[in-house]
C-alpha positions in Angstrom: -0.1 0.1 -0.2 1.6 3.2 -0.9 2.0 6.2 1.2 -0.5 8.4 -0.4 -3.3 5.6 -0.5 -2.6 5.0 3.4 -3.1 8.9 4.1 -6.3 8.8 1.8 -7.4 6.0 3.5 -7.0 7.3 7.1 -8.8 10.5 6.0 -11.7 8.5 4.6 -12.0 6.2 7.7 -12.0 9.1 10.4 -14.6 10.9 8.3 -16.7 8.0 7.5 -17.0 6.8 11.3 -17.5 10.1 12.3 -14.5 11.0 14.2 -12.7 13.6 12.0 -13.8 16.9 13.6 -16.2 15.6 15.9 -15.0 13.2 18.4 -11.5 12.0 19.6 -10.2 8.5 18.8 -6.6 7.5 19.5 -5.1 6.7 16.2 -1.5 6.0 14.5 -1.0 8.9 12.2 0.3 7.8 9.0 1.6 11.2 8.0 4.0 11.0 11.3 2.3 14.1 12.8 0.4 13.7 16.1 -0.6 15.0 19.9 1.6 12.5 21.3 5.1 11.0 20.2 6.6 7.7 21.3 10.3 7.4 20.9 10.9 3.5 21.0 14.5 3.7 22.6 17.1 6.0 24.1 20.6 4.5 25.4 23.9 5.6 26.7 25.2 1.9 27.1 28.5 1.2 25.7 29.7 -1.1 22.9 33.2 -2.2 23.2 33.8 0.5 25.7 32.5 3.3 23.7 29.2 4.8 24.6 26.3 5.8 22.9 24.7 9.2 23.0 20.7 9.4 21.9 20.0 12.8 19.9 16.4 13.7 20.3 14.2 16.3 18.3 10.8 17.5 18.3 9.0 19.5 15.7 6.1 21.9 15.9 4.7 22.0 12.4 1.8 24.5 13.2 1.7 28.1 13.6 0.4 27.8 17.2 2.7 27.9 20.4 2.4 24.6 22.5 2.9 23.4 26.0 4.2 19.6 25.9 5.3 17.3 28.4 8.8 15.2 27.9 8.9 12.2 29.9 12.0 9.9 29.8 11.1 6.1 31.0 13.6 3.6 32.0 13.4 0.1 29.9 12.8 -2.3 32.8 9.4 -1.0 34.1 8.7 2.1 32.6 9.4 3.9 35.7 9.7 7.8 35.2 13.5 9.0 35.3 13.0 12.5 34.3 10.1 14.8 33.4 9.6 18.4 32.4 7.5 20.7 30.5 9.0 22.1 27.1 7.4 25.2 25.4 7.4 25.4 21.6 6.8 28.3 19.4 5.1 28.4 16.1 7.2 26.2 13.7 9.6 25.6 16.5 12.3 22.7 16.7 13.7 21.4 19.9 16.8 19.1 20.2 18.5 17.8 23.3 21.0 14.7 23.8 21.0 11.9 26.4 24.4 11.2 27.4 26.3 9.1 30.0 26.9 11.1 33.2 30.2 9.4 34.1 32.4 6.8 32.7 31.2 3.9 34.4 28.5 1.4 33.6 26.6 2.6 37.0 26.5 6.3 36.1 22.8 7.4 35.1 22.0 9.1 31.8 22.0 12.9 31.5 20.0 15.2 29.2 21.9 18.1 27.9 20.7 20.8 25.5 22.2 24.0 23.8 18.4 24.7 22.5 16.9 28.1 23.8 13.5 27.1 23.8 11.6 27.4 27.1 11.7 24.6 29.4 10.4 24.4 32.9 12.3 24.0 35.3 15.3 25.3 33.0 18.0 23.0 31.9 21.2 24.2 33.2 24.3 24.2 30.7 25.7 21.1 32.6 22.4 19.0 32.0 20.2 17.3 34.4 20.9 13.7 35.5 18.4 11.0 35.2 17.0 10.2 38.8 15.9 6.7 40.6 13.6 8.3 43.1 10.5 6.7 41.4 11.7 2.8 41.7 13.2 3.0 45.1 10.3 1.2 46.7 7.7 -1.0 46.1 7.5 -3.3 42.9 9.4 -1.1 40.7 12.2 -1.8 42.9 12.4 -5.7 42.2 14.8 -5.6 39.3 17.2 -3.4 41.3 17.3 0.5 42.4 20.5 1.5 41.0 20.9 4.5 38.6 22.2 2.1 35.8 18.5 1.3 35.2 18.1 5.0 33.9 20.9 4.3 31.2 18.5 2.9 28.5 14.7 3.1 27.8 12.3 5.2 25.9 10.5 8.4 26.2 7.1 10.1 25.4 6.4 13.6 24.4 2.7 14.7 24.8 1.1 17.8 23.8 -0.9 19.6 26.8 -2.3 22.2 25.0 -1.8 25.2 22.6 -0.8 28.4 24.4 -2.8 31.6 23.8 -2.5 35.5 24.7 0.6 36.1 27.1 1.6 32.8 27.6 2.3 32.2 23.9 4.2 35.7 23.3 6.4 34.7 26.1 7.6 31.5 24.7 7.6 32.8 21.0 11.1 33.5 19.4 12.0 37.0 18.3 14.2 38.3 15.7 17.1 37.5 17.8 16.0 33.8 17.6 15.4 33.5 21.6 11.9 33.5 23.2 10.7 36.7 24.7 10.6 35.7 28.3 10.9 32.0 29.6 11.3 33.3 33.2 7.5 34.1 32.8 6.5 30.5 32.3 8.8 28.8 34.6 7.8 27.7 38.2 4.4 26.4 36.8 2.5 29.7 36.2 0.7 28.6 33.0 -3.2 27.9 33.7 -6.0 26.6 31.6 -7.3 30.1 31.1 -4.5 30.4 28.6 -4.5 27.4 26.9 -6.6 25.9 24.3 -7.2 22.3 23.1 -4.4 20.6 21.5 -4.0 20.6 17.9 -1.4 18.0 17.1 1.0 18.6 14.2 4.3 17.2 16.2 6.8 15.2 14.8 10.0 13.8 16.2 13.2 12.0 15.5 15.6 9.9 17.5 19.5 9.0 16.8 21.5 6.3 18.5 25.0 7.6 18.1 28.6 6.0 18.8 31.1 8.2 17.2 34.1 6.0 18.2 32.4 2.9 16.6 31.1 4.9 13.5 27.4 4.2 14.3 24.6 6.5 13.5 20.9 4.8 13.8 18.1 7.1 13.1 14.3 6.8 13.3 11.1 8.6 13.3 9.0 9.0 16.4 5.7 7.1 16.5 2.8 9.8 16.1 -0.5 9.4 17.6 -3.6 11.7 16.9 -6.7 12.6 18.6 -5.5 11.7 22.0 -7.0 14.5 24.0 -10.1 16.6 23.2 -9.5 19.2 26.1 -6.2 20.8 27.4 -4.5 19.2 30.4 -1.8 21.2 31.7 0.2 19.7 34.7 3.4 21.0 36.3 6.9 19.3 35.6 6.9 17.1 38.6 3.4 15.5 37.6 2.9 12.0 36.3 0.0 13.2 34.3 -1.0 13.5 31.4 0.2 10.1 30.0 -1.3 7.4 27.4 -3.4 6.1 30.2 -5.5 9.6 30.4 -6.1 9.4 26.8 -9.7 9.8 25.6 -11.3 6.0 25.8 -11.8 5.6 21.8 -9.6 4.1 19.3 -9.4 3.6 15.7 -7.3 0.8 14.2 -7.3 -0.4 10.5 -6.4 -4.2 10.1 -4.0 -4.5 7.4 -5.3 -5.2 3.6 -4.0 -4.6 0.1 -5.1 -2.3 -2.6 -5.9 -3.1 -6.2 -6.2 -1.1 -9.4 -9.9 -1.1 -8.7 -9.4 0.0 -5.1 -9.9 -1.4 -1.5 -10.3 -5.1 -1.3 -12.4 -6.7 1.2 -9.3 -7.6 3.4 -9.4 -4.0 5.0 -11.5 -3.8 8.2 -11.6 -0.6 10.1 -12.2 -0.7 13.7 -13.6 2.1 16.2 -13.9 0.9 19.7 -15.0 2.6 22.6 -13.1 1.3 25.8 -14.1 1.2 29.5 -11.9 0.5 32.2 -11.3 -3.3 33.1 -9.6 -4.9 36.2 -8.0 -1.7 37.2 -6.7 -0.7 33.8 -7.9 3.0 32.7 -10.0 3.1 29.6 -7.5 5.4 28.2 -4.5 3.2 28.8 -6.6 0.4 26.8 -7.5 2.8 23.9 -3.8 3.9 23.6 -2.7 0.0 23.7 -4.9 -0.8 20.9 -3.3 1.0 18.4 0.0 -0.8 19.3 -1.6 -4.3 19.7 0.3 -6.9 17.5 0.3 -10.6 17.3 3.5 -10.7 15.6 7.0 -8.6 14.9 9.0 -9.0 11.7 12.2 -7.8 10.3 15.5 -8.7 8.8 18.7 -9.5 10.3 22.4 -9.8 9.0 25.3 -11.6 10.7 27.8 -12.2 7.9 31.1 -13.1 9.1 32.9 -11.1 5.9 31.3 -7.7 7.0 31.3 -8.7 10.8 27.8 -7.7 11.0 25.5 -7.2 13.9 21.9 -7.1 14.5 19.8 -6.1 17.4 16.0 -5.7 17.5 14.3 -3.0 19.9 10.8 -4.3 21.4 9.6 -1.4 23.4 5.9 -2.2 24.8 4.1 1.3 25.4 1.4 1.1 28.0 2.9 -2.1 29.7 3.1 -0.7 33.2 -0.6 0.4 32.9 -1.3 -3.2 32.8 1.3 -5.0 34.8 2.5 -4.6 38.3 4.0 -6.8 41.2 0.8 -8.1 42.2 -1.5 -8.0 38.9 -1.4 -8.7 35.2 -4.4 -7.8 33.1 -4.9 -9.0 29.8 -3.3 -9.0 27.2 -0.5 -9.6 29.5 0.0 -12.9 31.4 2.8 -12.5 34.1 3.3 -10.2 37.1 6.5 -8.2 37.8 9.3 -10.0 39.6 12.8 -9.2 40.1 13.7 -10.8 36.5 11.0 -9.1 34.8 7.4 -9.5 33.7 8.2 -12.1 31.3 6.1 -12.8 28.3 6.4 -15.9 26.3 7.2 -15.7 22.7 8.1 -17.6 19.6 10.8 -17.0 17.2 11.4 -18.3 13.7 13.7 -17.4 11.5 14.8 -17.9 7.8 17.7 -17.3 5.5 17.8 -15.7 1.8 17.2 -19.0 0.4 13.9 -19.8 2.2 15.4 -22.3 4.7 13.4 -22.0 8.1 14.0 -22.9 11.5 12.5 -21.9 15.1 14.1 -20.9 18.3 13.2 -22.6 21.2 14.3 -23.7 24.5 17.9 -23.5 24.8 18.0 -21.3 21.8 16.7 -18.6 23.7 18.7 -17.0 26.4 18.8 -15.9 29.2 16.3 -18.2 31.1 13.9 -16.5 33.3 13.8 -18.4 36.8 10.7 -20.9 36.8 9.8 -19.5 33.4 9.8 -20.4 29.9 13.2 -19.5 28.2 12.0 -18.0 25.3 10.5 -14.7 26.7 10.8 -10.9 26.8 10.6 -9.7 30.2 11.1 -5.8 30.1 9.3 -3.0 28.9 11.8 -2.2 26.5 13.9 -5.4 25.4 16.6 -5.7 22.9 16.8 -9.1 21.2 20.4 -9.9 20.1 20.8 -12.2 17.2 23.8 -14.3 17.4 24.8 -17.4 15.4 28.1 -18.3 17.0 30.2 -16.4 14.5 33.9 -15.6 16.0 32.9 -11.6 15.8 29.7 -11.9 17.6 30.1 -12.0 21.5 28.6 -15.0 23.0 28.1 -13.7 26.4 24.4 -13.1 27.6 24.8 -9.4 28.3 25.2 -6.7 27.0 23.5 -7.1 23.3 26.2 -7.5 20.6 25.2 -4.1 18.8 23.7 -1.7 21.1 25.4 -2.8 24.4 21.9 -3.3 26.1 21.6 -5.0 29.5 17.9 -5.6 29.0 18.5 -8.0 26.4 17.6 -11.5 25.4 19.6 -13.7 22.9 18.4 -15.3 19.9 20.8 -18.0 18.7 20.3 -18.7 15.1 22.1 -21.6 13.6 25.3 -21.4 11.3 23.8 -21.7 8.0 21.7 -18.7 8.8 24.0 -15.6 8.5 21.4 -13.5 7.1 17.6 -13.3 6.4 14.3 -12.4 8.3 12.7 -13.4 11.4 9.1 -13.5 13.1 8.7 -12.8 16.7 5.2 -14.1 17.9 3.5 -13.3 21.2 2.3 -16.8 22.8 1.5 -15.9 26.5 -2.1 -16.9 27.3 -3.2 -13.2 27.7 -2.0 -12.4 24.2 -2.7 -15.5 22.3 -5.9 -16.8 24.0 -7.6 -14.3 26.2 -6.8 -10.9 24.2 -8.0 -7.4 25.2 -11.8 -6.6 25.2 -14.3 -9.1 25.8 -17.7 -7.5 26.6 -16.4 -4.4 28.1 -15.5 -2.9 24.7 -18.1 -2.3 21.9 -17.0 -1.2 18.3 -18.0 0.1 15.2 -16.5 -1.7 12.5 -16.4 -1.7 8.6 -15.3 -4.9 6.4 -14.7 -4.3 3.6 -14.2 -0.4 4.0 -16.0 1.1 0.9 -18.5 3.7 0.3 -21.9 2.7 1.4 -20.8 -0.3 3.8 -22.9 -0.4 6.6 -21.3 -0.2 10.1 -21.8 -3.1 12.4 -21.5 -2.7 15.9 -20.5 -5.5 18.6 -17.8 -6.6 21.0 -14.4 -7.1 19.6 -11.0 -8.7 20.9 -7.6 -7.3 20.2 -5.0 -10.2 20.3 -1.1 -9.9 20.7 0.7 -7.1 22.7 1.2 -3.4 22.3 4.5 -3.1 20.5 6.9 -1.0 18.6 10.5 -0.8 17.9 13.0 -1.4 14.9 16.1 -3.3 13.8 19.7 -1.8 14.1 22.4 -3.6 12.1 26.1 -2.8 11.6 28.8 -3.6 9.1 32.4 -3.5 9.8 34.9 -3.3 6.9 38.1 -2.6 8.9 40.4 0.1 7.8 40.2 1.6 4.5 42.2 3.8 2.2 40.4 7.6 2.2 42.7 9.8 -0.2 45.9 9.9 1.3 44.8 8.9 4.8 43.1 5.8 6.4 39.7 5.4 8.0 37.4 3.0 9.6 34.8 1.4 7.2 31.9 1.0 9.7 28.5 1.9 8.7 25.0 0.8 9.3 21.3 1.5 9.3 17.7 1.1 11.1 14.5 -0.4 10.0 11.4 0.0 11.5 9.5 -3.2 12.5 6.6 -4.8 10.3 3.7 -6.5 12.0 0.9 -9.0 12.1 -2.4 -7.7 13.6 -5.6 -9.6 14.5 -8.7 -8.3 15.8 -12.0 -10.3 15.8 -14.6 -10.6 14.7 
C-alpha cells in the first residue's frame, strides 16, 4: 500500500466513522504528525567500551505555540526517570542529547541541550542527571534500584495544549532567535485560562550515535493523533498527562491490500469505545489498542565477512498500565518479579534461500527462573541475534550491537547468516484471552468502501502493544581514504513490520 493511499484511507476512515472533527479517537497517524510521540528507545550504554549518545528532536509543524510534556522512562518497568515541560513556539524545533553522566556502567543518563526554547524547569548548561527516585521502593524496586537502570529506555512527548495570549507571546522566538520571556512560564504559572485544546502537528526523530564505533542509527517517533479533546496542563513534577489518560476511543485499520480498482475486502476498520477493566484505565486500553500486534517481523544480518551485527528493539508502550508486582491484566500474562514481567514468545527465522527454523528451549537466553526460556521480560527489550560466529560476543549480556543489558539472545544456526525473522506473542493473555471482551464495543466496517454498513458489537484485540526497530552494523576494517586511512564502519535502522489480529 503506497503512502498516498494510506493517508487517503485514514482520512476516509475518520470521516466515515464520524471521528474527524467531531470526536477524539486515538490512532496511529500515517503522516507522522500527532498530539503524542513515542520514541521507542534511548541509550547511553557502551559497545566495546565506547558509549552511545541519543539525540532527540521534536518539531512543531503548526502556527500555534504549544506546551508539551517530555517524559523519559527507563526500560525495565517504564519507571519515570525525568519529566519536564517544554514550550514550543510556532514552527519551532527543540533538540537535546542524552549522554552518560560518567565513565562507568553504573552512572546514570544525563540530558543536555543548547536549545533556547523554554523549559520548566530550566535545563542548566551542565545538563540534568536522570533519577531513580521513582523505583526506590515498591514493586518497581524488584529489578534493582541502581542508577544504571536509567541508561536505557524510551520516551514520550505529549501535547498538553496550545498557548494563547501572553503565555504564547512569552515563549515565542523573536528576531534574535530567542524566546521573549522564559522566566515568565517557569515556576508553573501557566493555567488553563491561557491554553486551548491540543491541535497536534508534532513530529520527532531519534538518533543513536556512537562516534568511536562509527554508528549512527536514526528513526522517526511514532505519532498518535486525537489523544486528548481538551487541554490538560500539569506541572513538571506531575505524572500526568500520560497515554493512560487518553480519551477512551481508538481507531485501528487492520492490514489489507489495494488493487487497481480500489480497496479489497481484506481491510477492516475498527472504532472501539473502551471502558476500564481490571483496574486498567479506559484511556490506557485505547492507547494500547493502536499498538496491538500478534507478531513482529524484520530482517537480520550476521555475515562473517562484514562482521555484521543485528539487534531488534521491542518496546511495549502502556505495559506498565496493565502489569504490576501483584496483577497482570490481559493482554499480558505474568506479574513483575525481580527478573521482569516475562511474556512467552516464539521466534522463527529464515535465511535468504527460504530455509526456516524455530528458536526454542536453549536457543533463547537468558532463561527466566521458573519461566519459559523464550521470553521478553522488560518493557523495552533488545533481542540480540547471534549465530556463533567469532565476531559476535557469546556472553548473555550485553547485546551485541547496542550494548543493552535489558536483552535476550536469539541464537540462530550457522547456516542462517542473514535473512528475516518473526517474533510471535504466545502468552495466554496475548494469544488466547486477548484485550476487550464484553467491556468494549466497536463500530467496524469490512470491507471499508462507500455505502458499506457499520456493524456494532464486542471485539477482541490479540497480541501485545509493541513498537521498535532493527539496528544493524557492518565493519569493513581500515580503508584508504585519499591519502589517509579511515574505518569502514556503517549501518542502518529499519522499523518493524507487524501482524495484527482483531476479531470478529
